C-alpha positions as CSV (number, residue, x, y, z in Angstrom):
1,M,12.1,14.5,-2.8
2,S,9.3,17.1,-2.6
3,L,5.7,16.8,-3.6
4,R,4.3,18.9,-6.4
5,L,0.7,18.1,-5.6
6,R,-2.0,20.8,-5.6
7,P,-3.3,22.0,-2.2
8,G,-6.1,20.0,-0.7
9,P,-6.9,16.5,0.5
10,I,-4.5,13.7,-0.7
11,D,-5.9,10.2,-1.1
12,I,-2.9,8.0,-0.4
13,H,-4.7,4.6,-1.1
14,A,-5.8,4.7,-4.7
15,H,-5.1,1.8,-7.1
16,I,-4.5,1.9,-10.9
17,V,-3.5,-0.3,-13.8
18,P,-1.9,2.1,-16.2
19,E,-3.1,2.2,-19.8
20,G,0.5,2.1,-20.9
21,L,1.0,-1.2,-19.1
22,I,-2.1,-2.7,-20.8
23,A,-0.7,-1.5,-24.2
24,R,2.5,-3.4,-23.5
25,F,0.5,-6.5,-22.8
26,E,-1.5,-6.1,-25.9
27,N,1.6,-5.6,-28.0
28,G,2.9,-9.0,-26.8
29,E,6.1,-7.4,-25.4
30,R,6.6,-10.4,-23.0
31,P,5.3,-14.0,-23.3
32,G,2.8,-14.7,-20.6
33,Y,1.5,-11.2,-20.4
34,A,-1.6,-10.2,-22.5
35,A,-4.7,-8.1,-22.4
36,S,-8.0,-8.3,-24.3
37,R,-10.8,-5.9,-24.6
38,G,-14.4,-7.2,-24.7
39,E,-17.9,-6.1,-23.9
40,D,-17.4,-6.8,-20.2
41,G,-14.1,-4.7,-20.1
42,I,-10.4,-5.4,-20.1
43,R,-9.1,-8.8,-19.0
44,V,-5.4,-9.3,-18.4
45,T,-3.1,-12.3,-18.2
46,L,-0.2,-11.9,-15.8
47,G,2.6,-14.4,-15.8
48,G,0.5,-16.9,-17.8
49,K,-2.4,-16.6,-15.3
50,P,-5.6,-15.0,-16.7
51,S,-7.5,-12.7,-14.3
52,R,-10.8,-14.1,-13.0
53,M,-12.7,-10.8,-13.6
54,P,-12.3,-7.9,-16.0
55,L,-10.6,-4.8,-14.6
56,L,-12.9,-2.2,-13.0
57,P,-13.3,0.7,-15.4
58,G,-12.2,3.2,-12.7
59,M,-8.9,1.2,-12.4
60,V,-7.9,2.2,-15.9
61,S,-9.8,5.3,-17.0
62,L,-8.3,8.6,-15.8
63,D,-11.5,10.4,-16.9
64,I,-13.5,8.3,-14.4
65,R,-10.9,8.7,-11.8
66,E,-10.8,12.5,-12.1
67,R,-14.6,12.8,-12.0
68,T,-14.6,10.7,-8.9
69,M,-11.9,12.8,-7.2
70,V,-14.0,15.9,-7.8
71,E,-17.1,14.3,-6.4
72,Q,-15.1,13.1,-3.3
73,G,-13.5,16.5,-2.7
74,V,-10.0,15.0,-3.2
75,A,-7.4,17.2,-4.8
76,S,-4.8,14.6,-5.6
77,Q,-4.0,10.9,-5.3
78,L,-1.0,8.8,-4.5
79,L,-1.3,6.1,-7.1
80,S,-0.4,2.6,-6.2
81,P,-0.5,-0.5,-8.4
82,W,-3.4,-2.9,-8.3
83,I,-2.1,-5.4,-5.7
84,A,-2.1,-8.2,-8.3
85,L,0.8,-6.3,-10.0
86,C,2.9,-7.0,-6.8
87,D,3.6,-10.5,-8.1
88,Y,6.1,-12.5,-6.1
89,T,5.6,-15.8,-7.9
90,L,7.7,-15.0,-10.9
91,G,11.2,-16.3,-11.9
92,E,13.9,-13.7,-11.8
93,A,14.0,-12.7,-15.5
94,D,10.2,-12.3,-15.6
95,A,10.2,-10.4,-12.3
96,D,12.9,-8.0,-13.5
97,W,10.9,-7.2,-16.6
98,F,7.5,-7.1,-15.0
99,H,8.2,-5.0,-12.0
100,R,10.2,-2.5,-14.0
101,A,7.5,-2.3,-16.6
102,V,4.8,-1.6,-13.9
103,N,7.0,1.1,-12.4
104,A,7.8,2.8,-15.7
105,E,4.1,3.0,-16.6
106,M,3.2,4.3,-13.1
107,A,5.7,7.0,-13.5
108,A,4.4,7.9,-17.0
109,V,0.9,8.5,-15.5
110,C,2.3,10.8,-12.8
111,R,4.3,12.8,-15.4
112,M,1.0,13.5,-17.3
113,A,-0.4,15.4,-14.3
114,P,2.2,15.9,-11.6
115,D,0.0,18.3,-9.6
116,R,-2.7,15.7,-9.5
117,Y,-0.8,12.4,-9.1
118,A,2.2,11.1,-7.3
119,G,3.0,7.4,-7.5
120,I,4.6,4.4,-5.9
121,G,5.6,1.3,-7.7
122,T,6.4,-2.3,-6.9
123,A,9.5,-4.4,-6.2
124,P,10.2,-8.2,-6.6
125,L,10.7,-9.1,-2.9
126,Q,11.2,-12.8,-3.8
127,F,14.6,-11.6,-5.0
128,P,15.8,-9.1,-2.4
129,A,18.9,-8.0,-4.3
130,L,16.9,-7.3,-7.4
131,A,14.2,-5.6,-5.3
132,V,16.9,-3.2,-4.1
133,E,17.9,-2.4,-7.6
134,V,14.3,-1.9,-8.7
135,L,13.5,0.3,-5.8
136,R,16.5,2.5,-6.6
137,D,15.4,2.8,-10.2
138,A,11.8,3.6,-9.2
139,M,12.9,6.4,-6.8
140,G,15.7,7.7,-8.9
141,P,15.2,8.0,-12.7
142,L,11.4,7.3,-12.5
143,G,10.7,9.8,-9.6
144,L,8.3,7.5,-7.7
145,L,7.9,8.0,-3.9
146,G,8.4,4.3,-3.0
147,V,6.6,1.0,-3.5
148,E,3.6,-1.0,-2.5
149,I,4.3,-4.4,-1.2
150,A,2.1,-7.3,-0.1
151,T,1.8,-8.5,3.5
152,A,4.0,-11.5,2.9
153,V,6.4,-12.7,0.1
154,S,5.0,-16.3,0.2
155,K,3.4,-18.7,2.7
156,E,6.8,-19.3,4.1
157,V,8.6,-16.0,3.8
158,F,7.2,-13.1,5.8
159,L,8.2,-9.4,6.0
160,D,10.4,-10.0,9.1
161,D,12.5,-12.6,7.2
162,P,16.2,-11.7,7.5
163,S,16.6,-12.1,3.8
164,L,14.7,-8.8,3.4
165,D,17.0,-6.7,5.5
166,P,18.9,-5.4,2.5
167,F,15.6,-4.2,1.0
168,W,14.6,-2.5,4.3
169,A,18.0,-0.9,4.6
170,E,17.7,0.6,1.1
171,A,14.1,1.7,1.7
172,E,15.3,3.5,4.9
173,A,18.2,5.1,3.1
174,L,16.1,6.3,0.3
175,R,13.3,7.4,2.6
176,A,10.9,5.4,0.6
177,F,7.2,5.4,1.3
178,I,6.2,1.7,1.7
179,L,2.5,0.9,1.5
180,I,1.7,-2.6,2.8
181,H,-1.4,-4.2,1.3
182,P,-3.0,-7.7,1.6
183,P,-2.7,-9.8,-1.6
184,L,-5.5,-11.2,-3.7
185,E,-6.3,-14.7,-2.5
186,P,-9.3,-16.9,-3.4
187,P,-11.7,-17.5,-0.5
188,A,-10.9,-20.6,1.5
189,G,-11.7,-22.4,4.7
190,A,-13.4,-20.2,7.3
191,F,-13.1,-17.2,5.0
192,G,-14.9,-18.9,2.1
193,D,-18.4,-17.6,3.0
194,Y,-20.0,-14.2,3.4
195,Y,-17.1,-12.3,1.7
196,L,-15.1,-12.9,4.8
197,N,-11.9,-13.2,2.7
198,N,-12.2,-9.4,2.2
199,L,-14.1,-8.4,5.4
200,I,-11.9,-10.3,7.9
201,Q,-9.0,-12.1,6.1
202,N,-7.6,-8.9,4.4
203,P,-7.3,-6.8,7.6
204,L,-6.1,-9.9,9.5
205,Q,-3.2,-10.3,7.0
206,T,-2.3,-6.6,7.5
207,T,-2.4,-7.1,11.3
208,V,0.0,-10.1,11.1
209,A,2.3,-8.2,8.8
210,G,2.5,-5.3,11.2
211,A,2.9,-7.5,14.2
212,R,5.8,-9.4,12.6
213,L,7.5,-6.1,11.7
214,I,7.3,-5.2,15.4
215,F,8.2,-8.6,17.0
216,G,10.8,-9.3,14.3
217,G,12.7,-6.2,15.2
218,V,12.5,-4.7,11.7
219,L,11.3,-1.4,13.0
220,E,14.1,-1.3,15.6
221,R,16.9,-2.2,13.1
222,F,15.5,0.3,10.6
223,P,13.9,3.1,12.6
224,G,13.7,5.5,9.7
225,L,11.3,3.3,7.6
226,R,8.1,4.9,6.4
227,I,5.7,2.0,6.5
228,C,2.0,2.6,6.1
229,L,-0.5,-0.2,6.8
230,V,-3.7,0.0,4.8
231,H,-7.3,-0.5,6.0
232,G,-6.6,1.4,9.2
233,G,-3.9,-1.1,10.1
234,G,-6.3,-4.0,10.2
235,L,-6.8,-5.0,13.8
236,L,-3.3,-3.9,14.9
237,P,-4.1,-0.5,16.5
238,Y,-7.0,-2.0,18.4
239,N,-5.1,-5.0,19.6
240,V,-1.8,-3.4,20.5
241,G,-2.5,-3.7,24.2
242,R,-2.5,-7.5,23.8
243,L,0.9,-7.3,22.0
244,I,2.3,-5.2,24.9
245,R,1.0,-7.8,27.4
246,G,2.5,-10.7,25.4
247,R,5.8,-8.9,25.3
248,L,5.8,-8.8,29.1
249,V,4.9,-12.4,29.9
250,R,5.9,-14.6,26.9
251,P,9.5,-15.5,26.0
252,E,8.4,-16.1,22.3
253,A,7.6,-12.4,22.0
254,K,11.2,-11.4,23.1
255,L,13.2,-13.4,20.7
256,R,14.0,-10.8,18.0
257,M,13.2,-7.4,19.5
258,T,14.9,-5.5,22.4
259,G,12.8,-2.4,22.8
260,S,9.1,-1.8,23.5
261,I,6.0,-2.6,21.5
262,E,5.0,1.1,22.0
263,E,8.2,2.4,20.4
264,S,8.0,0.2,17.3
265,F,4.3,0.8,16.9
266,S,4.8,4.6,17.0
267,R,6.9,4.3,13.8
268,L,4.0,2.9,11.7
269,Y,1.6,4.9,9.6
270,F,-2.0,4.1,8.7
271,D,-4.7,5.1,6.3
272,T,-8.2,6.1,7.2
273,V,-10.1,3.2,5.6
274,T,-11.8,2.0,8.8
275,H,-15.5,2.3,7.6
276,S,-16.2,3.7,11.1
277,V,-16.0,7.2,12.4
278,P,-15.5,6.1,16.0
279,A,-12.8,3.6,14.9
280,L,-11.0,6.4,13.0
281,A,-11.1,8.7,15.9
282,F,-9.6,6.0,18.1
283,L,-6.9,5.3,15.5
284,V,-5.9,9.0,15.4
285,Q,-5.8,9.0,19.2
286,Q,-3.7,5.8,19.3
287,A,-1.3,6.5,16.4
288,G,-1.3,10.4,16.3
289,A,-2.8,12.5,13.6
290,D,0.5,12.9,11.9
291,H,0.7,9.1,11.4
292,V,-2.8,8.7,9.8
293,F,-3.3,9.6,6.2
294,L,-6.5,10.0,4.1
295,G,-7.3,6.9,2.0
296,S,-10.1,5.5,0.0
297,D,-9.1,2.1,-1.5
298,Y,-10.3,3.4,-4.9
299,P,-11.9,2.0,-7.1
300,F,-13.2,-1.1,-5.2
301,D,-16.6,-1.7,-3.7
302,M,-15.0,-1.8,-0.3
303,A,-13.6,1.7,-0.7
304,D,-14.7,4.6,1.4
305,P,-16.6,6.9,-1.1
306,E,-17.0,9.6,1.5
307,L,-13.4,9.6,2.7
308,V,-13.1,13.3,3.4
309,G,-16.5,13.4,5.1
310,T,-15.4,10.4,7.3
311,V,-12.5,12.4,8.6
312,Q,-14.5,15.5,9.1
313,A,-17.1,13.6,11.1
314,A,-14.4,12.3,13.5
315,G,-14.3,15.6,15.5
316,L,-10.5,15.8,15.4
317,G,-10.2,19.5,15.5
318,E,-8.9,21.7,12.8
319,V,-5.1,21.0,13.2
320,K,-5.5,17.2,13.4
321,E,-8.0,17.1,10.7
322,E,-5.7,18.9,8.3
323,L,-2.8,16.6,9.3
324,V,-5.0,13.6,8.3
325,L,-6.4,15.1,5.1
326,S,-3.0,16.2,3.7
327,D,-0.5,18.0,6.0
328,G,0.9,14.9,7.6
329,F,1.7,13.2,4.3
330,R,3.2,16.3,2.8
331,K,5.5,16.7,5.8
332,L,7.1,13.4,5.1
333,F,8.6,14.9,2.0
334,E,9.5,18.4,3.2
335,A,13.0,17.7,4.5
């Protein structure tokens, strides 16, 4: 599968709720899914659960999105669903309808401007066999590049769970781009104050997901996976030395992997959303410029509004800078 995106920087971490999906909710296509438009914006009900806040205008409006892209110096975006659309709480019938509906509408947006947008969808990981079917459909007839998934399926089922091996096998075979993103969770416990649920808990969840993929042997069993951890990989790239040490001295760290931490870590990809030029420079040094892709986390307040400038300020040199801005991501789809 080749990219048809225009030359220039590609933002690979940009969320959307397609207007077509909202229209399906408004039309009452499926019980438990609804949308209403009010003075404060669009509110949606997903699986019988009303959203706490209205959708951000930039999440829905392509006009706002395209103006922002021009302001940011971004040529194109890899569109991913709002993480709330990666819903693993649904029963099988609802999950089948919902995830396919999300993917169909993601693909519809991309068809409108294939030089400006590529897209990834979602898959119902709570039902691995169904997730395989949905992934095949997303990347076949719909032409999406892969799927976004959350950092865990539930509080008991993590991404290294053996039940997910059929999904990982299919993702590897299809050369799917898998974007791993922390889910929406209400603030609780130590993360309940100071917005720590976003500032600390979100990157921590990404860190745990990446570590489980390494220690659980997923990246050894499926070495061709194309997994990208958002928010600069959370704490993982900056804590990998501790993982290496643990692998050497602790039996618990040797239960399900046979190779080295370094080898598995080298298979992961990351976005640039670090909010720190020195941290980004370290990430590129640690992971390689061809494994770090430009990202913003559009349209949220914790997005990087100067994403291109952040990369340019990191002093990477022309070749590495171009790899991060667009060339590295494009090369994934050349062969």
